[in-house]
C-alpha positions as CSV (number, residue, x, y, z in Angstrom):
1,M,-83.0,-70.7,-24.1
2,E,-86.6,-70.2,-23.3
3,Q,-85.9,-70.7,-19.6
4,K,-83.3,-67.9,-19.8
5,I,-85.7,-65.6,-21.5
6,N,-88.3,-66.4,-18.8
7,L,-85.8,-65.7,-16.0
8,K,-84.8,-62.4,-17.7
9,N,-88.4,-61.3,-17.9
10,R,-88.9,-62.1,-14.2
11,V,-85.8,-60.1,-13.3
12,E,-87.0,-57.2,-15.4
13,T,-90.4,-57.3,-13.7
14,V,-88.7,-57.1,-10.2
15,L,-86.5,-54.3,-11.4
16,E,-89.6,-52.3,-12.4
17,T,-90.6,-52.4,-8.7
18,I,-87.2,-51.0,-7.6
19,R,-86.8,-48.3,-10.3
20,P,-89.2,-45.7,-8.7
21,S,-86.9,-45.5,-5.6
22,L,-83.8,-45.1,-7.8
23,K,-85.5,-42.5,-10.0
24,A,-86.5,-40.5,-6.9
25,D,-82.8,-39.9,-6.3
26,G,-82.0,-39.3,-10.0
27,G,-80.7,-42.7,-10.9
28,N,-81.8,-45.9,-12.6
29,V,-80.8,-49.5,-13.3
30,E,-80.5,-51.2,-16.6
31,L,-80.6,-55.0,-17.1
32,V,-77.6,-56.1,-19.1
33,D,-77.8,-59.9,-18.9
34,V,-78.9,-62.9,-16.8
35,T,-76.6,-65.9,-17.1
36,S,-77.7,-69.5,-17.0
37,D,-76.0,-69.9,-13.6
38,G,-78.1,-67.2,-12.0
39,I,-75.8,-64.2,-12.2
40,V,-77.6,-60.9,-13.0
41,K,-75.6,-58.2,-14.7
42,V,-76.9,-54.7,-14.4
43,K,-75.7,-51.2,-15.2
44,L,-76.4,-48.3,-12.8
45,T,-77.2,-45.1,-14.6
46,G,-78.0,-41.4,-13.9
47,A,-77.1,-40.2,-10.4
48,C,-76.3,-43.9,-9.4
49,L,-73.3,-43.9,-11.8
50,G,-70.3,-43.0,-9.7
51,C,-72.3,-42.5,-6.5
52,P,-70.2,-43.6,-3.4
53,M,-73.2,-45.6,-2.3
54,S,-73.7,-47.4,-5.6
55,Q,-72.2,-50.7,-4.4
56,M,-74.4,-50.7,-1.3
57,T,-77.4,-50.0,-3.5
58,L,-76.4,-52.8,-5.8
59,K,-75.7,-55.5,-3.2
60,M,-78.1,-54.5,-0.3
61,G,-80.9,-53.0,-2.4
62,I,-81.2,-54.4,-5.8
63,G,-79.4,-57.7,-5.1
64,R,-81.4,-58.4,-1.9
65,V,-84.7,-57.8,-3.6
66,L,-83.9,-59.9,-6.6
67,K,-82.7,-62.8,-4.6
68,K,-85.7,-62.7,-2.3
69,E,-88.2,-62.5,-5.2
70,I,-86.3,-65.0,-7.6
71,P,-84.5,-67.7,-5.6
72,E,-82.6,-68.9,-8.7
73,I,-80.6,-65.6,-8.6
74,K,-77.2,-66.3,-7.0
75,E,-75.6,-62.9,-7.4
76,V,-76.1,-59.4,-8.8
77,V,-73.0,-57.7,-10.3
78,E,-72.3,-54.4,-12.2
79,A,-71.7,-55.0,-15.9
């Protein structure tokens, strides 16, 4: 359990570095959960919600950065 909390804190720290770019376009990302098998569940909010580019932002932006910074992360999905 402590390991999951630590992983969640690390994910949140990385998301803080991504948020300014999302906020500049009127959007944001919310961490929903991090599973024990390395799946990060996030919720896109604001202008990101319903944006045609949101899946690209999720996979190529948020997912790429999280996997680079935290190798234990296997996938980032929308919750």
